[in-house]
MITORZA-375305 format. One line per 10 residues: number of its first residue (from 0); for each residue y negated, z, x of C-alpha. Coordinates in steps of 0.1 Angstrom, whole numbers, plus 5000, padded with zeros to 4 digits. Each point is the difference from the previous one (the first is absolute). Layout:
N
NUM> Y,Z,X | ...
REM end
This chain:
296
0> 5200,3357,4380 | 5037,4996,4991 | 5025,5015,5023 | 5013,4976,5027 | 4970,4976,4997 | 4978,4988,5028 | 4962,5001,4996 | 4984,4968,4990 | 4989,4977,5028 | 4967,4983,4995
10> 4991,4967,5017 | 4968,4980,4995 | 4992,4963,5005 | 4964,4992,4992 | 4991,5018,4968 | 5035,5001,4986 | 5020,5032,5004 | 5037,4998,4995 | 5019,5032,4995 | 5038,5001,5007
20> 5022,5029,4993 | 5035,5002,5014 | 5025,5025,4988 | 5029,5013,5020 | 5029,5021,4987 | 5009,5028,5024 | 5025,5017,4977 | 5032,5010,5018 | 4985,4995,5035 | 5014,5026,5024
30> 4985,5003,5035 | 5031,5018,5011 | 5022,4971,4990 | 4976,4975,5015 | 4996,5016,5034 | 5031,5021,5005 | 5005,5038,5000 | 4969,5022,5000 | 4993,5027,5026 | 5023,5013,5027
40> 5031,4981,4987 | 4981,4968,5003 | 4994,5004,5037 | 5035,4990,5009 | 4999,4967,4980 | 4979,4982,5027 | 5013,5008,5035 | 4971,4981,5016 | 4973,5020,4983 | 5018,5033,5006
50> 5006,4992,5037 | 4963,4989,5004 | 4989,5032,4984 | 5022,5022,5022 | 4985,4985,5031 | 4964,4996,4987 | 4999,5037,4990 | 5007,5010,5036 | 4962,5001,5002 | 5001,5031,4978
60> 5027,5015,5022 | 4978,4996,5031 | 4972,5017,4981 | 5022,5030,4991 | 5016,5003,5034 | 4967,4999,5019 | 4987,5028,4977 | 5030,5022,5005 | 5008,4995,5037 | 4969,5019,5012
70> 5014,5033,4985 | 5028,4998,5025 | 4979,4989,5029 | 4972,5026,4997 | 5024,5029,5008 | 5015,4984,5032 | 4987,5018,5031 | 4998,4969,5022 | 4977,4985,4974 | 4979,5031,5001
80> 4999,4997,5038 | 4987,4964,4997 | 4975,5007,4972 | 4992,5038,5001 | 4969,4997,4978 | 5020,4984,4972 | 5028,5025,5005 | 4978,5031,4998 | 4970,4990,4979 | 5009,5001,4963
90> 4970,4979,4990 | 5007,4973,5025 | 5037,5001,4990 | 4990,4994,4964 | 4978,4970,5009 | 5029,4986,5021 | 5023,5001,4970 | 4975,4988,4975 | 4987,4971,5021 | 5029,4979,4988
100> 4993,5006,4964 | 4963,4995,5002 | 5005,4967,5019 | 5027,4990,4975 | 4975,5005,4971 | 4975,4978,5018 | 5026,4974,5008 | 5011,4998,4964 | 4964,4994,4988 | 4994,4974,5028
110> 5032,4980,4994 | 4992,4988,4965 | 4975,4973,5009 | 5019,4991,5032 | 5033,4990,4984 | 4982,4977,4976 | 4977,4985,5027 | 5000,4963,5009 | 4990,4992,5036 | 4989,4965,5009
120> 5008,4985,5034 | 4975,4972,5009 | 4988,5000,4964 | 4984,4971,4982 | 4980,5001,4968 | 5029,4983,4982 | 5025,5026,5012 | 4977,5029,4990 | 4993,4985,4967 | 5037,4995,4993
130> 5008,5034,5014 | 5024,4985,5026 | 5006,5023,5029 | 5023,5026,5015 | 5007,5024,4972 | 5012,5034,5014 | 5023,5007,4970 | 5023,5029,4995 | 5027,4993,5026 | 4976,4992,5029
140> 4980,5031,4991 | 5032,5021,5002 | 5010,4985,5033 | 4965,5007,5015 | 5000,5036,4989 | 5035,5006,5014 | 4987,4987,5034 | 4970,5024,4997 | 5024,5028,4992 | 5020,4993,5031
150> 4968,5001,5020 | 4990,5034,4985 | 5035,5014,5006 | 5000,4988,5036 | 4966,5017,5006 | 5014,5033,4986 | 5032,4997,5020 | 4983,4993,5033 | 4969,5021,4995 | 4987,5018,5031
160> 4968,5014,4984 | 4988,5011,4966 | 4980,4968,4995 | 5031,4979,5002 | 5019,5024,4978 | 4973,5000,4973 | 4995,4963,5004 | 5037,4993,4995 | 5000,5021,4968 | 4970,4982,4987
170> 5014,4965,5007 | 5034,5009,4985 | 4982,5014,4970 | 4981,4968,4994 | 5032,4980,4999 | 5020,5023,4978 | 4971,5003,4976 | 4998,4962,4998 | 5038,4997,4996 | 4999,5026,4971
180> 4975,4977,4983 | 5015,4966,5006 | 5038,5007,4997 | 4999,5010,4963 | 4979,4970,4992 | 5024,4977,5019 | 5030,5015,4981 | 4983,4997,4967 | 4993,4963,5006 | 5036,4990,5010
190> 5017,5019,4972 | 5004,4995,4963 | 4985,5024,4975 | 5032,5018,4991 | 5005,5015,5035 | 4964,5000,5013 | 4994,5036,4994 | 5033,5010,5016 | 4993,4980,5031 | 4965,5013,5005
200> 5013,5036,4995 | 5023,4994,5030 | 4968,4999,5022 | 4992,5036,4991 | 5036,5010,5004 | 5001,4987,5035 | 4968,5019,5009 | 5017,5033,4989 | 5032,4989,5017 | 4981,4995,5033
210> 4986,5035,4997 | 5034,5013,4993 | 5015,4983,5030 | 4973,5013,5023 | 4999,5035,4987 | 5035,5008,4985 | 5022,4970,5009 | 5016,4986,5031 | 4967,4998,5019 | 4999,5038,5000
220> 5031,5000,5020 | 4986,4973,5022 | 4969,5021,5007 | 5022,5031,5004 | 5022,4981,5025 | 4972,4986,5020 | 4983,5034,5001 | 5029,5010,5023 | 4993,4973,5026 | 4994,5020,5031
230> 5002,5032,4980 | 4983,5016,4970 | 4972,5015,5020 | 4972,4984,5020 | 5003,5024,5029 | 5031,5023,4997 | 4989,5022,5030 | 4965,5007,4985 | 4998,5027,4974 | 4981,4994,4968
240> 4965,5014,4997 | 4988,4985,4967 | 4992,5017,4967 | 5027,5024,4986 | 5023,4987,4973 | 5023,5027,4985 | 4992,5022,5029 | 5009,4975,5027 | 4976,4978,5020 | 4999,4963,4995
250> 4994,4969,5021 | 4965,4996,5013 | 4995,4965,5016 | 4968,5012,5017 | 5018,5027,5020 | 5037,4994,4998 | 5002,4966,5016 | 5004,4997,5038 | 4974,4980,5020 | 5024,4971,5003
260> 5008,4999,4963 | 5032,5010,4982 | 5030,5007,5022 | 5024,5001,4971 | 4996,4981,4968 | 4989,4964,5006 | 4974,4977,4983 | 5029,4980,4985 | 5007,5029,4977 | 4970,4990,4978
270> 4995,4964,5009 | 5035,4989,4988 | 4995,5012,4964 | 4965,4985,4998 | 5013,4967,5015 | 5030,4999,4978 | 4979,4987,4971 | 4995,4967,5019 | 5037,4991,4995 | 4999,4996,4962
280> 4966,4983,5004 | 5016,4974,5023 | 5028,4994,4975 | 4974,4997,4973 | 4979,4975,5019 | 5031,4978,5008 | 5011,4999,4964 | 4966,4992,4986 | 4995,4973,5026 | 5032,4982,4991
290> 5000,5007,4963 | 5000,4970,4976 | 4972,5012,4978 | 4987,4988,4966 | 4965,5007,5013 | 4983,4988,5032
REM end
């Protein structure tokens, strides 16, 4: 077939077959000239798409932050006093950390059919046949998952038992997994081809940025600062009796905590870093709710 030609289109009426061939000349066509600059430089040509992307990818930031913040929380003595099994048992500690990722995997798989689903309120046969109903869409899906993330974060922040703590991690994992699925799809659908790859790559960048903030960035200083609320030790007057580390005993929440609980470091020392993730989630929810979107 000659270059630049479209395949023949066959149409039939009765026993007559008419073949029509249309030829198009694509010589000199440049996608870069047609749609603007390609790649990173093209991001700044459309402020609406760039702004939407910066806020939409906050879902990736929440994923990264929730992964990294536990590394700071697990070494705080007041957390160990509240959850001694997680603090001392390496296997249980591993399950506590990985619950978010396992739940995120499941949420990502589950979210595909949901964001394309059409729900019918008081359906009639005509509505179902015409596919008229409440379509979840990308934006509604993002909004719902942010609300679910807030619920999971609240369960973790206010947890008083291991069940609530693991449940909060699982609920938050479902939402961040779903957001990791739907946000790149949403960005790809509102952007032109020349910047689509750059916009979707920002999602992965925000995940790593969230991990950086929680492990190496400002949140490290937040966790460091909150770990001094009431002091750096659970019970300053009680000597350590735990396993030796570099020749010195370490904190043992089974024996080094007074009957009435910690007398020094308070529960706020670990609850504040965990609850801090709800702040960007609230900003995220507010923006998505009021955003003028190309998709419903």
